[in-house]
C-alpha positions as CSV (number, residue, x, y, z in Angstrom):
1,M,99.6,83.7,100.2
2,G,103.3,82.1,98.4
3,D,101.2,80.7,95.5
4,F,104.0,82.4,92.9
5,D,106.9,81.4,94.9
6,F,107.5,78.6,92.3
7,L,108.3,81.2,90.4
8,V,111.2,83.1,91.9
9,G,114.7,82.2,90.3
10,S,116.0,82.9,87.0
11,W,114.1,81.4,84.0
12,N,114.2,81.1,79.9
13,V,111.4,82.0,78.1
14,H,109.4,80.7,75.1
15,N,107.4,83.0,73.7
16,R,104.7,82.4,71.4
17,R,102.6,85.4,70.5
18,L,100.3,86.8,68.2
19,A,101.2,89.6,65.3
20,K,98.4,90.4,65.2
21,R,94.9,90.8,67.6
22,L,91.5,90.5,67.2
23,A,91.9,90.2,63.6
24,G,91.3,86.1,63.7
25,S,95.6,86.1,62.6
26,D,96.8,82.6,62.3
27,D,100.2,84.2,62.4
28,W,102.7,83.4,65.7
29,V,106.0,85.1,66.5
30,E,108.3,83.2,68.8
31,F,111.0,84.3,70.5
32,T,112.9,83.4,73.5
33,A,113.6,85.8,76.4
34,P,115.7,85.3,79.8
35,A,113.6,86.5,83.0
36,K,114.0,86.6,86.7
37,C,111.7,87.0,90.0
38,W,112.3,87.2,93.2
39,S,109.6,87.7,96.3
40,L,108.3,90.2,98.7
41,F,106.4,90.3,101.8
42,E,107.8,87.1,103.3
43,G,105.6,85.8,100.2
44,K,102.8,87.8,99.9
45,A,104.3,89.7,96.4
46,N,106.5,89.5,93.3
47,V,108.4,91.6,90.7
48,D,109.2,89.7,87.6
49,E,111.0,91.1,84.6
50,I,111.3,90.1,81.0
51,V,114.0,91.1,78.6
52,F,112.9,90.8,75.2
53,P,115.0,91.0,72.0
54,D,114.4,93.9,71.2
55,G,115.4,95.3,74.6
56,V,112.5,96.4,75.6
57,R,111.5,95.8,79.5
58,G,108.7,93.6,80.7
59,L,107.9,94.0,84.3
60,T,105.4,92.2,86.2
61,L,103.7,93.3,90.0
62,R,102.2,90.4,91.9
63,L,100.4,91.4,94.9
64,F,98.1,89.3,97.4
65,D,94.9,90.0,99.3
66,P,94.6,88.2,102.5
67,A,91.3,90.0,102.8
68,T,89.7,88.7,99.8
69,E,92.3,86.0,98.9
70,K,93.1,87.0,95.8
71,W,96.0,88.5,94.0
72,S,96.5,91.0,91.4
73,L,98.8,91.0,88.2
74,N,99.5,94.3,87.4
75,W,101.9,94.5,84.0
76,S,104.2,97.8,83.3
77,S,106.6,97.9,80.1
78,S,110.1,100.0,80.0
79,D,108.5,101.3,76.5
80,T,105.2,102.6,78.3
81,G,106.0,103.3,81.6
82,R,102.7,103.0,82.6
83,L,100.9,99.6,84.6
84,F,98.1,98.4,82.5
85,P,94.7,97.3,84.5
86,P,95.7,94.4,86.8
87,V,94.0,90.8,86.5
88,V,92.4,89.2,89.8
89,G,91.8,85.8,90.7
90,S,93.5,82.8,92.8
91,F,95.1,79.2,92.5
92,S,93.0,75.9,92.5
93,D,93.9,72.8,91.8
94,G,97.2,74.1,90.7
95,R,95.9,76.5,88.0
96,G,96.0,80.3,88.9
97,V,92.8,81.9,86.6
98,F,92.8,85.9,86.3
99,H,90.3,87.7,84.7
100,G,90.1,92.3,84.1
101,D,89.4,94.5,81.7
102,D,91.3,96.7,79.5
103,T,91.3,97.7,75.7
104,E,93.0,96.4,72.2
105,G,93.8,99.6,69.8
106,G,90.7,101.0,71.3
107,T,88.6,98.3,71.6
108,P,87.5,97.5,75.6
109,V,88.3,93.4,75.7
110,R,87.8,91.1,78.8
111,V,91.4,89.3,80.2
112,R,92.3,86.3,81.3
113,F,95.5,85.1,82.3
114,V,96.3,81.5,83.3
115,W,99.4,79.8,85.2
116,S,99.3,76.4,84.4
117,D,101.8,72.9,84.4
118,I,103.7,74.3,87.4
119,T,106.3,71.9,88.0
120,E,109.9,73.1,90.2
121,D,111.2,73.6,86.7
122,S,109.1,74.9,84.2
123,A,105.6,76.4,84.5
124,R,103.3,77.9,81.5
125,W,101.2,81.1,81.2
126,E,98.5,82.2,78.8
127,Q,96.7,85.3,77.6
128,A,93.7,85.2,76.6
129,F,90.9,88.0,75.3
130,S,87.6,88.4,74.7
131,V,85.4,91.2,73.2
132,D,82.1,89.5,74.0
133,G,82.0,89.4,77.8
134,G,84.0,85.6,78.6
135,E,81.6,84.1,75.8
136,T,84.6,83.3,73.5
137,W,88.8,83.8,73.7
138,E,91.3,84.7,71.5
139,L,94.6,82.8,72.8
140,N,97.4,85.5,71.8
141,W,100.5,85.1,74.3
142,I,101.9,81.3,75.4
143,M,104.9,81.7,77.1
144,D,107.0,78.3,78.6
145,F,109.2,78.6,81.4
146,R,112.1,76.9,81.8
147,R,114.1,76.5,84.7
148,A,117.7,78.8,83.4
C-alpha cells in the first residue's frame, strides 16, 4: 500500500517506443507527453492520465490487493476505450516488477512492466514482451518521468 505515492502529481514524460514490436526492429520513436496522477482509496489505488502528441490519451488504474499484497496495473486508451489485461506484481528494494499475458498483433505475449530509478522528482517505466514464456524479452517502450 502506498508504493505508487511517488507518482502523484504532474509529470513531463519522455517516451522512447519501438516503431514496430516483435519484428527485430531497432527503429525508436521519441516524444514527450504530459501526465497527471492522483491517489485514491488512501493510497491503495491511483489513476494517471497521459496525453500523447496525436491527442490520444492513456490511462492507468492501479489497485492494491491487501490479501495478496500485490498491485494490478490496468491500462486503457481513448482510442480503444477498453481495458487491456492487467499486469500484477509488487515492489522490492525500490523496484516494481509486474507480469501479465496479452496479445500483440494476434501473437500471445508475456508482458513485463518495470518501475525503477524512483526519486522524488523522477522515475522510469519500461515495458517488454516475451513470446517464449519469459526466456527472452524485447524491451519496446521506455518512459522517463520528470516532475513538472
